[in-house]
C-alpha positions in Angstrom: 3.6 -33.0 23.6 4.2 -31.1 26.8 6.3 -28.0 27.1 7.9 -26.2 29.9 7.8 -22.5 29.6 11.0 -20.9 28.6 12.8 -18.8 31.2 13.3 -16.2 28.5 9.6 -15.5 28.4 8.9 -13.2 31.3 5.2 -12.9 30.5 4.4 -16.4 31.9 4.5 -17.7 35.4 7.2 -20.3 36.3 6.6 -24.0 36.4 3.5 -23.9 34.2 3.2 -26.9 31.9 1.9 -26.3 28.5 0.6 -28.7 25.8 -0.3 -28.1 22.2 -4.0 -28.0 21.2 -4.2 -31.1 19.1 -5.7 -33.5 21.7 -8.0 -30.8 23.1 -9.4 -30.1 19.6 -9.8 -33.8 18.7 -11.7 -34.5 21.9 -13.9 -31.4 21.4 -14.7 -32.4 17.9 -15.8 -35.9 19.1 -18.1 -34.3 21.7 -19.7 -32.0 19.2 -20.3 -34.9 16.7 -21.9 -37.1 19.3 -24.1 -34.2 20.5 -25.3 -33.5 16.9 -26.1 -37.2 16.5 -28.1 -37.3 19.7 -30.3 -34.5 18.4 -31.7 -36.7 15.7 -32.9 -39.2 18.3 -35.1 -36.5 19.8 -37.2 -36.1 16.6 -40.4 -37.8 17.5 -41.4 -40.8 15.4 -45.1 -40.3 14.8 -47.8 -42.9 15.7 -50.5 -42.8 13.1 -53.4 -44.6 11.7 -53.4 -45.8 8.1 -53.8 -42.9 5.7 -52.9 -40.2 8.3 -49.1 -40.2 8.2 -48.8 -36.9 6.3 -51.1 -35.2 8.9 -49.1 -36.5 11.8 -45.8 -35.4 10.1 -47.2 -31.9 9.6 -48.4 -31.6 13.2 -44.9 -32.3 14.4 -43.5 -29.0 13.1 -42.3 -27.8 16.6 -40.0 -30.9 16.7 -38.4 -29.9 13.3 -37.9 -26.3 14.4 -36.3 -27.4 17.7 -34.0 -29.9 15.9 -33.0 -27.3 13.3 -32.3 -24.6 15.8 -30.2 -27.0 18.0 -28.4 -28.5 15.0 -27.4 -25.1 13.7 -26.4 -24.0 17.1 -24.1 -27.0 17.7 -22.6 -26.5 14.2 -22.1 -22.8 15.0 -20.5 -23.7 18.3 -18.1 -25.9 16.4 -17.3 -23.1 14.0 -16.6 -20.7 16.8 -14.5 -23.3 18.7 -12.4 -23.9 15.6 -12.0 -20.1 15.1 -10.9 -19.6 18.7 -8.3 -22.4 18.6 -6.9 -21.1 15.3 -5.6 -18.3 17.5 -4.4 -20.5 20.4 -0.9 -22.0 20.4 -0.7 -23.7 23.8 -3.1 -25.0 26.5 -2.6 -25.0 30.2 -4.8 -26.5 32.9 -7.1 -23.5 33.2 -7.8 -23.5 29.5 -8.5 -27.3 29.6 -11.0 -26.8 32.4 -12.7 -23.8 30.6 -13.0 -26.0 27.5 -14.5 -28.9 29.5 -17.1 -26.5 30.9 -17.9 -25.3 27.4 -18.3 -28.9 26.2 -20.5 -29.8 29.2 -22.9 -26.9 28.4 -22.9 -27.8 24.7 -23.6 -31.4 25.4 -26.7 -30.4 27.3 -28.4 -29.0 24.2 -30.3 -32.3 23.3 -32.1 -32.3 26.6 -33.9 -29.0 26.4 -34.5 -29.7 22.7 -36.4 -32.9 23.6 -38.3 -31.1 26.4 -39.1 -28.2 24.1 -40.5 -30.4 21.2 -42.5 -32.6 23.5 -44.1 -29.6 25.3 -45.2 -28.1 22.0 -46.5 -31.3 20.7 -48.3 -32.7 23.7 -48.4 -30.0 26.4 -50.4 -26.9 27.0 -49.3 -23.2 27.0 -47.8 -23.5 30.5 -45.7 -26.5 29.4 -44.5 -24.5 26.4 -43.5 -21.6 28.7 -41.6 -24.0 31.0 -39.8 -25.5 28.0 -38.6 -22.2 26.5 -37.5 -21.1 30.0 -35.4 -24.3 30.3 -34.0 -23.8 26.9 -33.1 -20.2 27.7 -31.4 -21.1 30.9 -29.2 -23.7 29.4 -28.4 -21.4 26.4 -27.5 -18.6 28.8 -25.3 -21.0 30.8 -23.6 -22.1 27.6 -22.9 -18.4 26.7 -21.5 -17.9 30.2 -19.1 -20.8 29.5 -17.9 -19.0 26.4 -17.4 -15.9 28.6 -15.1 -17.9 30.9 -13.1 -19.3 28.0 -12.6 -15.9 26.5 -11.6 -14.5 29.9 -9.0 -17.2 30.4 -7.4 -16.5 27.0 -7.5 -12.7 27.7 -5.6 -13.0 31.0 -3.1 -15.7 29.7 -1.6 -14.1 26.6 1.2 -16.7 26.6 -1.3 -19.3 25.3 -1.9 -17.3 22.1 -0.4 -17.5 18.7 2.2 -14.9 17.8 0.5 -11.8 16.4 -2.8 -12.4 18.3 -3.5 -9.6 20.7 -5.2 -10.4 24.1 -7.6 -7.5 23.5 -9.2 -9.6 20.7 -10.6 -12.0 23.4 -11.4 -9.0 25.6 -13.7 -7.9 22.7 -15.0 -11.5 22.2 -16.4 -11.4 25.7 -19.0 -8.9 24.4 -20.4 -11.6 22.1 -20.8 -13.9 25.1 -22.5 -11.2 27.1 -24.9 -10.5 24.1 -25.9 -14.2 24.1 -26.5 -14.2 27.9 -28.7 -11.1 27.6 -30.5 -12.5 24.5 -31.4 -15.8 26.2 -32.6 -14.0 29.3 -34.8 -11.8 27.1 -36.1 -14.9 25.2 -36.9 -16.7 28.5 -38.8 -13.7 29.9 -40.6 -13.0 26.6 -41.5 -16.7 26.1 -42.9 -16.8 29.6 -44.7 -13.5 29.8 -45.8 -13.0 26.1 -45.6 -15.9 23.8 -43.4 -19.1 23.6 -43.2 -18.6 19.8 -41.5 -15.2 20.4 -38.8 -17.1 22.3 -38.5 -19.6 19.5 -37.9 -16.7 17.1 -35.0 -15.4 19.3 -33.6 -18.9 19.6 -33.4 -19.2 15.8 -31.8 -15.8 15.4 -28.9 -16.4 17.9 -27.2 -19.2 15.8 -27.3 -16.8 12.8 -25.6 -14.1 14.9 -22.9 -16.4 16.2 -22.4 -17.9 12.8 -21.9 -14.5 11.1 -19.5 -13.4 13.8 -17.7 -16.8 14.2 -14.3 -15.2 13.3 -14.8 -12.4 15.8 -17.1 -9.5 16.4 -14.7 -6.9 15.0 -12.1 -9.1 13.1 -12.6 -11.5 10.2 -10.7 -13.8 7.9 -7.9 -11.2 7.5 -6.5 -12.1 10.9 -6.5 -15.8 10.1 -4.6 -15.1 6.8 -2.0 -13.1 8.8 -1.6 -15.9 11.3 -1.0 -18.5 8.6 1.6 -16.2 7.0 3.4 -15.9 10.4 3.3 -19.6 11.0 4.9 -20.2 7.6 7.5 -17.6 8.3 8.3 -19.3 11.6 8.6 -22.7 10.0 10.9 -21.4 7.3 13.0 -19.9 10.1 13.2 -23.2 12.0 14.0 -25.0 8.8 16.9 -22.6 8.1 18.2 -23.1 11.7 18.2 -26.8 11.4 19.8 -26.9 8.0 
């Protein structure tokens, strides 16, 4: 459904076309599900001689860590995406583009995962350094895409649900900046010190973003308040139509 902005709302620019978030969220969920599925195909199928399958499986531990880290991260991205759009009422063209950029960077995750696991299995220390640097770069770019999304929502408050303050997304930009800095640190540490140190940081970041998926400073209480306000609005609309 498309909406033209009401002339009564002076906070929005004229002639802006809005749509609800249903199609955007459905499309995004599809991208996330395909990305998670592709991760499994990057887990190496071991070649082995008879009686040595267990040994080969155990030596592939970097592949399992890479898959686990990336699977958790895509899942956490989905949780954060769901939390964000629980606070968004409408979409405009700028938000659609910001969301597409986010999906692009998220869909890239299987690529550095495959490079990462192959480098640890078959390469030397330099290959591992290159792999963690690549993973750090793509992770940092993904966090940058979140920063863009949060900024769009901050400067376009007319897209938000009633009761959601724009300053919430101003604060959320801090989470994105933390991710950018953490990936930069991981990349430098993995290159200069040890690739395993970078792996440790890569595993910590999904935990951080999972714990703070409802916001860095706000939690489920805001979501409860939004649900109450929605019910109140629906009751008011029902009373007007009756």
